[in-house]
One Martini backbone bead per residue (centre of mass of N, CA, C, O) as a GRO file, in nm:
protein
   76
    1UNK     BB    1  -6.857   4.186   8.480
    2UNK     BB    2  -6.850   4.389   8.192
    3UNK     BB    3  -6.947   4.671   8.034
    4UNK     BB    4  -6.907   4.546   7.734
    5UNK     BB    5  -7.145   4.312   7.795
    6UNK     BB    6  -7.371   4.477   7.751
    7UNK     BB    7  -7.692   4.544   7.661
    8UNK     BB    8  -7.929   4.706   7.530
    9UNK     BB    9  -8.085   4.847   7.829
   10UNK     BB   10  -7.899   4.776   8.036
   11UNK     BB   11  -7.831   4.743   8.386
   12UNK     BB   12  -7.580   4.865   8.632
   13UNK     BB   13  -7.323   4.826   8.876
   14UNK     BB   14  -7.041   4.958   8.992
   15UNK     BB   15  -6.756   4.797   9.143
   16UNK     BB   16  -6.500   4.857   8.942
   17UNK     BB   17  -6.171   5.008   8.846
   18UNK     BB   18  -5.919   4.887   8.601
   19UNK     BB   19  -5.719   5.162   8.583
   20UNK     BB   20  -5.557   5.413   8.526
   21UNK     BB   21  -5.530   5.710   8.673
   22UNK     BB   22  -5.611   5.884   8.430
   23UNK     BB   23  -5.869   5.724   8.345
   24UNK     BB   24  -6.008   5.734   8.619
   25UNK     BB   25  -6.038   6.047   8.617
   26UNK     BB   26  -6.209   6.058   8.362
   27UNK     BB   27  -6.443   5.893   8.471
   28UNK     BB   28  -6.510   6.073   8.713
   29UNK     BB   29  -6.585   6.329   8.540
   30UNK     BB   30  -6.851   6.145   8.433
   31UNK     BB   31  -6.948   5.951   8.691
   32UNK     BB   32  -6.752   5.705   8.684
   33UNK     BB   33  -6.824   5.498   8.965
   34UNK     BB   34  -6.849   5.353   9.241
   35UNK     BB   35  -7.209   5.270   9.266
   36UNK     BB   36  -7.298   5.333   8.993
   37UNK     BB   37  -7.537   5.362   8.751
   38UNK     BB   38  -7.572   5.192   8.438
   39UNK     BB   39  -7.663   5.241   8.082
   40UNK     BB   40  -7.720   5.091   7.787
   41UNK     BB   41  -7.774   5.259   7.475
   42UNK     BB   42  -7.523   5.214   7.267
   43UNK     BB   43  -7.381   5.067   6.957
   44UNK     BB   44  -7.155   5.022   6.738
   45UNK     BB   45  -7.050   4.912   6.469
   46UNK     BB   46  -6.847   4.652   6.586
   47UNK     BB   47  -6.805   4.742   6.878
   48UNK     BB   48  -6.606   5.004   6.945
   49UNK     BB   49  -6.847   5.166   7.073
   50UNK     BB   50  -7.013   5.320   7.353
   51UNK     BB   51  -7.322   5.410   7.521
   52UNK     BB   52  -7.375   5.570   7.834
   53UNK     BB   53  -7.562   5.605   8.136
   54UNK     BB   54  -7.495   5.855   8.396
   55UNK     BB   55  -7.742   5.954   8.518
   56UNK     BB   56  -7.757   6.247   8.297
   57UNK     BB   57  -7.515   6.115   8.143
   58UNK     BB   58  -7.354   6.084   7.829
   59UNK     BB   59  -7.116   5.820   7.731
   60UNK     BB   60  -6.833   5.764   7.540
   61UNK     BB   61  -6.673   5.440   7.476
   62UNK     BB   62  -6.433   5.241   7.449
   63UNK     BB   63  -6.408   4.908   7.463
   64UNK     BB   64  -6.136   4.908   7.631
   65UNK     BB   65  -6.251   5.083   7.858
   66UNK     BB   66  -6.503   4.907   7.939
   67UNK     BB   67  -6.322   4.653   8.023
   68UNK     BB   68  -6.233   4.815   8.311
   69UNK     BB   69  -6.542   4.769   8.404
   70UNK     BB   70  -6.697   4.652   8.685
   71UNK     BB   71  -7.007   4.466   8.716
   72UNK     BB   72  -7.358   4.455   8.841
   73UNK     BB   73  -7.684   4.331   8.752
   74UNK     BB   74  -7.820   4.269   9.058
   75UNK     BB   75  -7.794   4.573   9.226
   76UNK     BB   76  -8.012   4.786   9.086
   0.00000   0.00000   0.00000
């Protein structure tokens, strides 16, 4: 499952990130990395962007960025 498929309030654990090196480094700077738990907080109208919580940090992602993050909803 991909991060952009979560519904508001859902939690999941990041399994992998299939992104370019630059985008992966950007994710890491926000705490988005393998093994971290994420929670879907908000979604814009039209689902162009989403807001997720990682640790104590809230991060806004474009839907195409969230599509590159593979998650597991059963392991949190």
